[in-house]
C-alpha positions in Angstrom: 127.8 103.0 101.0 125.5 105.7 102.4 128.0 107.2 105.0 129.8 109.5 102.5 126.4 110.8 101.4 126.4 112.6 104.6 129.1 114.8 104.0 128.3 115.2 100.3 125.7 117.8 101.6 128.7 119.8 102.8 129.7 120.1 99.3 126.4 120.8 97.5 124.5 123.9 96.9 120.8 124.7 96.3 118.2 127.2 94.9 117.1 130.5 96.3 114.9 130.2 99.7 113.7 132.5 102.3 116.1 130.3 104.6 119.6 131.5 104.0 121.3 129.1 101.5 124.3 127.0 102.5 127.7 128.5 102.0 129.2 128.0 98.6 132.5 126.9 99.4 133.6 123.9 101.1 135.6 126.0 103.6 132.6 128.2 104.3 130.4 125.2 104.8 132.5 123.7 107.3 132.6 127.1 109.3 129.0 127.1 109.0 128.5 123.5 110.2 131.1 124.6 113.0 128.3 126.4 115.1 130.6 126.8 118.3 133.4 127.9 116.0 135.9 125.6 117.6 137.4 124.3 114.4 135.8 120.9 114.8 132.5 119.7 113.9 130.7 117.6 116.6 128.1 114.9 115.9 125.2 117.4 116.9 126.7 120.1 114.8 126.8 117.8 111.8 123.5 116.4 112.3 122.0 120.1 112.4 124.0 121.2 109.3 122.8 118.0 107.3 119.3 118.3 108.5 119.3 122.1 107.2 121.2 121.4 104.0 118.5 118.5 103.1 115.6 120.8 104.3 116.8 123.7 102.5 117.3 121.6 99.1 113.9 120.0 99.3 111.7 123.0 100.1 110.5 123.5 96.8 108.2 126.2 97.4 110.3 127.8 99.9 107.8 127.9 102.7 109.9 126.7 105.4 108.0 123.5 105.4 108.1 120.4 103.7 105.2 118.1 102.3 105.5 114.7 101.4 105.5 115.7 97.8 108.6 118.1 98.6 110.0 115.2 100.7 110.2 112.4 97.8 107.8 113.2 94.7 105.6 110.0 93.9 106.8 108.8 97.3 106.4 105.0 97.8 105.6 103.2 101.0 109.4 103.4 102.0 110.0 107.0 101.4 106.7 107.8 103.0 107.9 106.1 106.1 111.0 108.2 106.1 109.1 111.3 106.0 106.6 110.0 108.6 109.5 109.1 111.2 110.7 112.8 110.9 107.3 114.3 111.3 107.2 114.1 115.0 103.7 115.7 115.5 102.2 113.7 112.5 100.5 116.5 110.9 101.8 115.8 107.4 104.2 119.0 107.4 108.0 118.6 108.3 109.5 121.6 109.9 113.2 122.3 110.3 113.2 121.8 114.0 111.8 118.2 113.3 114.1 117.5 110.9 116.9 118.6 113.1 115.5 116.6 116.0 115.4 113.4 113.8 119.0 114.0 112.3 120.4 114.2 116.0 119.1 110.7 116.6 120.4 109.2 113.3 123.2 106.8 113.9 124.7 107.3 110.6 125.7 110.8 111.9 127.6 108.9 114.7 129.3 106.6 112.2 130.3 109.2 110.0 132.2 111.2 112.6 133.7 107.9 113.9 135.1 107.5 110.6 136.3 110.9 109.9 137.6 111.2 113.6 141.2 110.2 113.5 142.2 111.7 116.7 139.5 109.9 118.6 137.9 113.2 120.2 134.4 112.6 118.9 134.5 115.4 116.6 136.1 116.0 113.1 138.4 118.9 111.8 138.3 120.3 108.3 141.6 118.4 107.7 139.9 115.2 109.1 136.7 115.8 107.1 138.8 116.4 103.7 140.8 113.2 104.4 137.6 111.3 104.9 136.0 112.3 101.7 139.3 111.7 99.8 138.9 108.0 100.7 135.2 107.5 99.9 
């Protein structure tokens, strides 16, 4: 099931980069994703965090841009199509801004928040996310 993969990014670390790395601990990652510091992660906050994490992890040469090779080495037609959907200006370079815009339109983000959000306010607390991860 692909939905737990979205929150998996909250638990991973990556290599050095000119972009600040995601925090090491889950608690710190949650606080980093919670951009407005209200104790809950909204769908847009989760989308932005996941885009950043994925971007950071794949930016092999640490130049702040992703090529198709960095996106998916030896990309086949399916992986190339995923890159092209995110590359809004179709210049074969994916920027963090483009990655965030795409992530904010991803229905999997809505689905993930919906599954984790037990009180039904459209966001997920640290406790709700931990409970969701524990069941998936």
